[in-house]
Biopython code that builds the backbone (N, CA, C, O; Angstrom):
import numpy as np
from Bio.PDB.StructureBuilder import StructureBuilder

atoms = [
    (1, "UNK", "N", (-71.652, -46.603, 48.323)),
    (1, "UNK", "CA", (-71.884, -47.967, 48.775)),
    (1, "UNK", "C", (-70.731, -48.411, 49.670)),
    (1, "UNK", "O", (-69.573, -48.082, 49.415)),
    (2, "UNK", "N", (-71.051, -49.138, 50.688)),
    (2, "UNK", "CA", (-70.054, -49.678, 51.595)),
    (2, "UNK", "C", (-69.309, -50.810, 50.902)),
    (2, "UNK", "O", (-69.938, -51.715, 50.355)),
    (3, "UNK", "N", (-67.993, -50.776, 50.915)),
    (3, "UNK", "CA", (-67.225, -51.829, 50.259)),
    (3, "UNK", "C", (-65.974, -52.167, 51.060)),
    (3, "UNK", "O", (-65.555, -51.421, 51.944)),
    (4, "UNK", "N", (-65.394, -53.311, 50.723)),
    (4, "UNK", "CA", (-64.160, -53.783, 51.324)),
    (4, "UNK", "C", (-63.414, -54.528, 50.239)),
    (4, "UNK", "O", (-64.003, -55.353, 49.540)),
    (5, "UNK", "N", (-62.138, -54.255, 50.085)),
    (5, "UNK", "CA", (-61.321, -54.972, 49.112)),
    (5, "UNK", "C", (-60.403, -55.924, 49.867)),
    (5, "UNK", "O", (-59.651, -55.510, 50.749)),
    (6, "UNK", "N", (-60.473, -57.197, 49.511)),
    (6, "UNK", "CA", (-59.627, -58.206, 50.143)),
    (6, "UNK", "C", (-58.180, -57.867, 49.816)),
    (6, "UNK", "O", (-57.838, -57.673, 48.649)),
    (7, "UNK", "N", (-57.333, -57.794, 50.825)),
    (7, "UNK", "CA", (-55.963, -57.348, 50.608)),
    (7, "UNK", "C", (-54.909, -58.425, 50.808)),
    (7, "UNK", "O", (-53.716, -58.152, 50.681)),
    (8, "UNK", "N", (-55.338, -59.661, 51.124)),
    (8, "UNK", "CA", (-54.366, -60.746, 51.253)),
    (8, "UNK", "C", (-55.030, -62.073, 50.920)),
    (8, "UNK", "O", (-56.255, -62.172, 50.858)),
    (9, "UNK", "N", (-54.204, -63.092, 50.706)),
    (9, "UNK", "CA", (-54.706, -64.429, 50.433)),
    (9, "UNK", "C", (-55.098, -64.636, 48.983)),
    (9, "UNK", "O", (-54.848, -63.784, 48.131)),
    (10, "UNK", "N", (-55.717, -65.785, 48.710)),
    (10, "UNK", "CA", (-56.053, -66.147, 47.332)),
    (10, "UNK", "C", (-57.124, -65.250, 46.716)),
    (10, "UNK", "O", (-57.236, -65.187, 45.492)),
    (11, "UNK", "N", (-57.910, -64.557, 47.531)),
    (11, "UNK", "CA", (-58.959, -63.664, 47.019)),
    (11, "UNK", "C", (-58.528, -62.201, 46.974)),
    (11, "UNK", "O", (-59.369, -61.306, 46.893)),
    (12, "UNK", "N", (-57.242, -61.963, 47.026)),
    (12, "UNK", "CA", (-56.711, -60.595, 47.027)),
    (12, "UNK", "C", (-57.250, -59.801, 45.837)),
    (12, "UNK", "O", (-57.241, -60.272, 44.699)),
    (13, "UNK", "N", (-57.725, -58.573, 46.132)),
    (13, "UNK", "CA", (-58.237, -57.690, 45.100)),
    (13, "UNK", "C", (-59.736, -57.790, 44.856)),
    (13, "UNK", "O", (-60.296, -56.948, 44.155)),
    (14, "UNK", "N", (-60.397, -58.793, 45.415)),
    (14, "UNK", "CA", (-61.849, -58.940, 45.235)),
    (14, "UNK", "C", (-62.563, -57.893, 46.087)),
    (14, "UNK", "O", (-62.239, -57.705, 47.259)),
    (15, "UNK", "N", (-63.533, -57.220, 45.485)),
    (15, "UNK", "CA", (-64.319, -56.201, 46.197)),
    (15, "UNK", "C", (-65.553, -56.873, 46.797)),
    (15, "UNK", "O", (-66.314, -57.539, 46.095)),
    (16, "UNK", "N", (-65.735, -56.690, 48.089)),
    (16, "UNK", "CA", (-66.889, -57.256, 48.792)),
    (16, "UNK", "C", (-67.872, -56.145, 49.131)),
    (16, "UNK", "O", (-67.475, -55.041, 49.505)),
    (17, "UNK", "N", (-69.146, -56.448, 48.996)),
    (17, "UNK", "CA", (-70.215, -55.515, 49.335)),
    (17, "UNK", "C", (-71.133, -56.174, 50.359)),
    (17, "UNK", "O", (-71.053, -57.388, 50.547)),
    (18, "UNK", "N", (-71.998, -55.420, 51.023)),
    (18, "UNK", "CA", (-72.887, -56.016, 52.019)),
    (18, "UNK", "C", (-73.666, -57.196, 51.433)),
    (18, "UNK", "O", (-74.247, -57.098, 50.353)),
    (19, "UNK", "N", (-73.665, -58.304, 52.161)),
    (19, "UNK", "CA", (-74.351, -59.517, 51.703)),
    (19, "UNK", "C", (-75.841, -59.428, 52.015)),
    (19, "UNK", "O", (-76.235, -59.254, 53.168)),
    (20, "UNK", "N", (-76.648, -59.548, 50.992)),
    (20, "UNK", "CA", (-78.103, -59.544, 51.158)),
    (20, "UNK", "C", (-78.571, -60.991, 51.290)),
    (20, "UNK", "O", (-78.451, -61.779, 50.351)),
    (21, "UNK", "N", (-79.100, -61.329, 52.453)),
    (21, "UNK", "CA", (-79.563, -62.686, 52.706)),
    (21, "UNK", "C", (-80.919, -62.928, 52.052)),
    (21, "UNK", "O", (-81.596, -61.985, 51.642)),
    (22, "UNK", "N", (-81.312, -64.200, 51.958)),
    (22, "UNK", "CA", (-82.557, -64.583, 51.275)),
    (22, "UNK", "C", (-83.787, -63.898, 51.845)),
    (22, "UNK", "O", (-84.765, -63.682, 51.128)),
    (23, "UNK", "N", (-83.750, -63.553, 53.127)),
    (23, "UNK", "CA", (-84.907, -62.894, 53.746)),
    (23, "UNK", "C", (-84.932, -61.392, 53.475)),
    (23, "UNK", "O", (-85.805, -60.687, 53.982)),
    (24, "UNK", "N", (-83.967, -60.888, 52.670)),
    (24, "UNK", "CA", (-83.934, -59.481, 52.307)),
    (24, "UNK", "C", (-83.274, -58.580, 53.330)),
    (24, "UNK", "O", (-83.459, -57.364, 53.288)),
    (25, "UNK", "N", (-82.500, -59.156, 54.257)),
    (25, "UNK", "CA", (-81.831, -58.366, 55.279)),
    (25, "UNK", "C", (-80.316, -58.508, 55.178)),
    (25, "UNK", "O", (-79.797, -59.436, 54.558)),
    (26, "UNK", "N", (-79.623, -57.561, 55.806)),
    (26, "UNK", "CA", (-78.169, -57.614, 55.983)),
    (26, "UNK", "C", (-77.921, -58.023, 57.426)),
    (26, "UNK", "O", (-78.758, -57.761, 58.289)),
    (27, "UNK", "N", (-76.781, -58.664, 57.708)),
    (27, "UNK", "CA", (-76.510, -59.111, 59.074)),
    (27, "UNK", "C", (-75.280, -58.437, 59.650)),
    (27, "UNK", "O", (-74.248, -58.325, 58.988)),
    (28, "UNK", "N", (-75.402, -57.986, 60.902)),
    (28, "UNK", "CA", (-74.291, -57.428, 61.657)),
    (28, "UNK", "C", (-74.141, -58.223, 62.953)),
    (28, "UNK", "O", (-75.110, -58.784, 63.465)),
    (29, "UNK", "N", (-72.916, -58.263, 63.474)),
    (29, "UNK", "CA", (-72.618, -58.964, 64.722)),
    (29, "UNK", "C", (-71.563, -58.185, 65.489)),
    (29, "UNK", "O", (-70.717, -57.524, 64.887)),
    (30, "UNK", "N", (-71.608, -58.258, 66.807)),
    (30, "UNK", "CA", (-70.574, -57.621, 67.632)),
    (30, "UNK", "C", (-69.223, -58.272, 67.380)),
    (30, "UNK", "O", (-68.216, -57.588, 67.195)),
    (31, "UNK", "N", (-69.212, -59.606, 67.375)),
    (31, "UNK", "CA", (-68.006, -60.383, 67.104)),
    (31, "UNK", "C", (-68.435, -61.731, 66.532)),
    (31, "UNK", "O", (-69.598, -62.121, 66.635)),
    (32, "UNK", "N", (-67.487, -62.430, 65.933)),
    (32, "UNK", "CA", (-67.782, -63.728, 65.328)),
    (32, "UNK", "C", (-68.372, -64.662, 66.376)),
    (32, "UNK", "O", (-67.855, -64.776, 67.487)),
    (33, "UNK", "N", (-69.458, -65.324, 66.008)),
    (33, "UNK", "CA", (-70.111, -66.260, 66.904)),
    (33, "UNK", "C", (-71.306, -65.682, 67.643)),
    (33, "UNK", "O", (-72.112, -66.430, 68.196)),
    (34, "UNK", "N", (-71.431, -64.363, 67.660)),
    (34, "UNK", "CA", (-72.603, -63.742, 68.282)),
    (34, "UNK", "C", (-73.837, -63.990, 67.417)),
    (34, "UNK", "O", (-73.725, -64.301, 66.231)),
    (35, "UNK", "N", (-74.989, -63.851, 68.010)),
    (35, "UNK", "CA", (-76.232, -63.950, 67.258)),
    (35, "UNK", "C", (-76.338, -62.751, 66.322)),
    (35, "UNK", "O", (-76.248, -61.608, 66.770)),
    (36, "UNK", "N", (-76.530, -63.000, 65.010)),
    (36, "UNK", "CA", (-76.602, -61.874, 64.079)),
    (36, "UNK", "C", (-77.865, -61.038, 64.282)),
    (36, "UNK", "O", (-78.917, -61.544, 64.673)),
    (37, "UNK", "N", (-77.724, -59.756, 64.005)),
    (37, "UNK", "CA", (-78.854, -58.831, 64.021)),
    (37, "UNK", "C", (-79.205, -58.549, 62.572)),
    (37, "UNK", "O", (-78.342, -58.154, 61.788)),
    (38, "UNK", "N", (-80.460, -58.748, 62.211)),
    (38, "UNK", "CA", (-80.928, -58.492, 60.846)),
    (38, "UNK", "C", (-81.253, -57.009, 60.686)),
    (38, "UNK", "O", (-82.009, -56.438, 61.472)),
    (39, "UNK", "N", (-80.671, -56.398, 59.661)),
    (39, "UNK", "CA", (-80.900, -54.985, 59.362)),
    (39, "UNK", "C", (-81.636, -54.920, 58.027)),
    (39, "UNK", "O", (-81.204, -55.528, 57.048)),
    (40, "UNK", "N", (-82.749, -54.183, 57.985)),
    (40, "UNK", "CA", (-83.628, -54.208, 56.821)),
    (40, "UNK", "C", (-83.134, -53.443, 55.603)),
    (40, "UNK", "O", (-83.468, -53.814, 54.478)),
    (41, "UNK", "N", (-82.348, -52.383, 55.791)),
    (41, "UNK", "CA", (-81.862, -51.675, 54.612)),
    (41, "UNK", "C", (-80.438, -51.176, 54.829)),
    (41, "UNK", "O", (-79.978, -51.018, 55.959)),
    (42, "UNK", "N", (-79.762, -50.934, 53.721)),
    (42, "UNK", "CA", (-78.355, -50.559, 53.768)),
    (42, "UNK", "C", (-78.131, -49.216, 54.460)),
    (42, "UNK", "O", (-77.061, -48.989, 55.025)),
    (43, "UNK", "N", (-79.110, -48.335, 54.426)),
    (43, "UNK", "CA", (-78.977, -47.027, 55.070)),
    (43, "UNK", "C", (-78.808, -47.131, 56.580)),
    (43, "UNK", "O", (-78.180, -46.263, 57.187)),
    (44, "UNK", "N", (-79.354, -48.171, 57.199)),
    (44, "UNK", "CA", (-79.260, -48.357, 58.646)),
    (44, "UNK", "C", (-77.918, -48.935, 59.087)),
    (44, "UNK", "O", (-77.581, -48.878, 60.270)),
    (45, "UNK", "N", (-77.150, -49.488, 58.149)),
    (45, "UNK", "CA", (-75.913, -50.172, 58.516)),
    (45, "UNK", "C", (-74.897, -49.237, 59.156)),
    (45, "UNK", "O", (-74.175, -49.649, 60.064)),
    (46, "UNK", "N", (-74.822, -47.995, 58.709)),
    (46, "UNK", "CA", (-73.837, -47.047, 59.228)),
    (46, "UNK", "C", (-73.912, -46.868, 60.724)),
    (46, "UNK", "O", (-72.880, -46.779, 61.390)),
    (47, "UNK", "N", (-75.123, -46.814, 61.269)),
    (47, "UNK", "CA", (-75.248, -46.614, 62.721)),
    (47, "UNK", "C", (-74.710, -47.825, 63.493)),
    (47, "UNK", "O", (-74.158, -47.666, 64.582)),
    (48, "UNK", "N", (-74.865, -49.018, 62.943)),
    (48, "UNK", "CA", (-74.305, -50.213, 63.589)),
    (48, "UNK", "C", (-72.784, -50.218, 63.484)),
    (48, "UNK", "O", (-72.096, -50.553, 64.449)),
    (49, "UNK", "N", (-72.258, -49.849, 62.320)),
    (49, "UNK", "CA", (-70.809, -49.805, 62.139)),
    (49, "UNK", "C", (-70.181, -48.775, 63.076)),
    (49, "UNK", "O", (-69.098, -49.005, 63.615)),
    (50, "UNK", "N", (-70.851, -47.654, 63.271)),
    (50, "UNK", "CA", (-70.358, -46.624, 64.186)),
    (50, "UNK", "C", (-70.277, -47.127, 65.627)),
    (50, "UNK", "O", (-69.476, -46.630, 66.420)),
    (51, "UNK", "N", (-71.100, -48.103, 65.956)),
    (51, "UNK", "CA", (-71.106, -48.675, 67.309)),
    (51, "UNK", "C", (-70.231, -49.915, 67.423)),
    (51, "UNK", "O", (-70.261, -50.603, 68.444)),
    (52, "UNK", "N", (-69.441, -50.211, 66.372)),
    (52, "UNK", "CA", (-68.475, -51.305, 66.452)),
    (52, "UNK", "C", (-68.936, -52.651, 65.944)),
    (52, "UNK", "O", (-68.224, -53.644, 66.097)),
    (53, "UNK", "N", (-70.114, -52.709, 65.341)),
    (53, "UNK", "CA", (-70.588, -53.986, 64.812)),
    (53, "UNK", "C", (-69.842, -54.348, 63.539)),
    (53, "UNK", "O", (-69.448, -53.473, 62.769)),
    (54, "UNK", "N", (-69.650, -55.648, 63.323)),
    (54, "UNK", "CA", (-69.039, -56.176, 62.113)),
    (54, "UNK", "C", (-70.154, -56.510, 61.121)),
    (54, "UNK", "O", (-71.286, -56.783, 61.521)),
    (55, "UNK", "N", (-69.830, -56.488, 59.836)),
    (55, "UNK", "CA", (-70.829, -56.669, 58.782)),
    (55, "UNK", "C", (-70.469, -57.846, 57.889)),
    (55, "UNK", "O", (-69.303, -58.025, 57.537)),
    (56, "UNK", "N", (-71.456, -58.646, 57.523)),
    (56, "UNK", "CA", (-71.255, -59.749, 56.579)),
    (56, "UNK", "C", (-71.184, -59.189, 55.169)),
    (56, "UNK", "O", (-72.073, -58.450, 54.748)),
    (57, "UNK", "N", (-70.114, -59.541, 54.425)),
    (57, "UNK", "CA", (-69.884, -59.063, 53.064)),
    (57, "UNK", "C", (-69.622, -60.246, 52.152)),
    (57, "UNK", "O", (-69.135, -61.286, 52.597)),
    (58, "UNK", "N", (-69.946, -60.090, 50.877)),
    (58, "UNK", "CA", (-69.721, -61.162, 49.914)),
    (58, "UNK", "C", (-69.533, -60.586, 48.511)),
    (58, "UNK", "O", (-69.669, -59.383, 48.288)),
    (59, "UNK", "N", (-69.216, -61.481, 47.574)),
    (59, "UNK", "CA", (-69.157, -61.147, 46.155)),
    (59, "UNK", "C", (-69.610, -62.397, 45.412)),
    (59, "UNK", "O", (-68.814, -63.307, 45.182)),
    (60, "UNK", "N", (-70.880, -62.444, 45.040)),
    (60, "UNK", "CA", (-71.452, -63.628, 44.401)),
    (60, "UNK", "C", (-70.811, -63.940, 43.058)),
    (60, "UNK", "O", (-70.628, -65.107, 42.711)),
    (61, "UNK", "N", (-70.464, -62.885, 42.289)),
    (61, "UNK", "CA", (-69.866, -63.091, 40.974)),
    (61, "UNK", "C", (-68.517, -63.800, 41.069)),
    (61, "UNK", "O", (-68.165, -64.592, 40.195)),
    (62, "UNK", "N", (-67.766, -63.514, 42.129)),
    (62, "UNK", "CA", (-66.447, -64.105, 42.332)),
    (62, "UNK", "C", (-66.519, -65.382, 43.178)),
    (62, "UNK", "O", (-65.497, -66.026, 43.415)),
    (63, "UNK", "N", (-67.717, -65.748, 43.631)),
    (63, "UNK", "CA", (-67.882, -66.948, 44.446)),
    (63, "UNK", "C", (-67.373, -66.793, 45.870)),
    (63, "UNK", "O", (-67.016, -67.782, 46.510)),
    (64, "UNK", "N", (-67.334, -65.570, 46.373)),
    (64, "UNK", "CA", (-66.867, -65.319, 47.739)),
    (64, "UNK", "C", (-68.061, -65.319, 48.677)),
    (64, "UNK", "O", (-68.935, -64.457, 48.586)),
    (65, "UNK", "N", (-68.090, -66.290, 49.578)),
    (65, "UNK", "CA", (-69.205, -66.405, 50.515)),
    (65, "UNK", "C", (-69.127, -65.305, 51.580)),
    (65, "UNK", "O", (-68.086, -64.663, 51.721)),
    (66, "UNK", "N", (-70.213, -65.079, 52.332)),
    (66, "UNK", "CA", (-70.241, -63.998, 53.316)),
    (66, "UNK", "C", (-69.136, -64.107, 54.370)),
    (66, "UNK", "O", (-68.968, -65.149, 55.003)),
    (67, "UNK", "N", (-68.396, -63.029, 54.545)),
    (67, "UNK", "CA", (-67.339, -62.942, 55.557)),
    (67, "UNK", "C", (-67.679, -61.806, 56.505)),
    (67, "UNK", "O", (-68.293, -60.812, 56.115)),
    (68, "UNK", "N", (-67.270, -61.968, 57.753)),
    (68, "UNK", "CA", (-67.501, -60.931, 58.761)),
    (68, "UNK", "C", (-66.345, -59.938, 58.694)),
    (68, "UNK", "O", (-65.193, -60.311, 58.916)),
    (69, "UNK", "N", (-66.647, -58.675, 58.390)),
    (69, "UNK", "CA", (-65.639, -57.636, 58.203)),
    (69, "UNK", "C", (-65.758, -56.587, 59.308)),
    (69, "UNK", "O", (-66.855, -56.124, 59.622)),
    (70, "UNK", "N", (-64.628, -56.224, 59.889)),
    (70, "UNK", "CA", (-64.599, -55.208, 60.957)),
    (70, "UNK", "C", (-64.965, -53.831, 60.399)),
    (70, "UNK", "O", (-64.646, -53.527, 59.249)),
    (71, "UNK", "N", (-65.628, -53.000, 61.199)),
    (71, "UNK", "CA", (-66.079, -51.697, 60.709)),
    (71, "UNK", "C", (-64.939, -50.768, 60.280)),
    (71, "UNK", "O", (-65.129, -49.960, 59.371)),
    (72, "UNK", "N", (-63.782, -50.859, 60.894)),
    (72, "UNK", "CA", (-62.672, -49.974, 60.527)),
    (72, "UNK", "C", (-62.031, -50.357, 59.194)),
    (72, "UNK", "O", (-61.183, -49.619, 58.693)),
    (73, "UNK", "N", (-62.415, -51.489, 58.611)),
    (73, "UNK", "CA", (-61.873, -51.941, 57.331)),
    (73, "UNK", "C", (-62.794, -51.605, 56.152)),
    (73, "UNK", "O", (-62.449, -51.881, 55.004)),
    (74, "UNK", "N", (-63.948, -51.021, 56.424)),
    (74, "UNK", "CA", (-64.953, -50.782, 55.400)),
    (74, "UNK", "C", (-64.825, -49.370, 54.853)),
    (74, "UNK", "O", (-64.820, -48.398, 55.608)),
    (75, "UNK", "N", (-64.722, -49.265, 53.522)),
    (75, "UNK", "CA", (-64.645, -47.960, 52.858)),
    (75, "UNK", "C", (-66.045, -47.473, 52.505)),
    (75, "UNK", "O", (-66.986, -48.264, 52.433)),
    (76, "UNK", "N", (-66.177, -46.174, 52.287)),
    (76, "UNK", "CA", (-67.440, -45.601, 51.844)),
    (76, "UNK", "C", (-68.376, -45.207, 52.962)),
    (76, "UNK", "O", (-69.575, -45.041, 52.738)),
    (77, "UNK", "N", (-67.851, -45.057, 54.159)),
    (77, "UNK", "CA", (-68.678, -44.709, 55.319)),
    (77, "UNK", "C", (-68.790, -43.238, 55.484)),
    (77, "UNK", "O", (-69.451, -42.769, 56.412)),
]
sb = StructureBuilder()
sb.init_structure("model")
sb.init_model(0)
sb.init_chain("A")
sb.init_seg("    ")
for serial, (resi, resn, name, xyz) in enumerate(atoms, 1):
    if name == "N":
        sb.init_residue(resn, " ", resi, " ")
    sb.init_atom(name, np.array(xyz, "f"), 0.0, 1.0, " ", f" {name:<3s}", serial, name[0])
structure = sb.get_structure()
């Protein structure tokens, strides 16, 4: 599974995973503020990350809302 561990700030140590939106998709963006691209399953995310897209990640149990994470910061690729 693709994951990211927050390494600074008040949420340090929290593990973030791909955020599944209400419509059942994951969102990737070239950069913050771009129109998000909806990806239907987690298996497709790798090809977007390989092309430099950023991925929305969250941790609902810890109350961490979706954050845009750079592809070079994501483990498990």
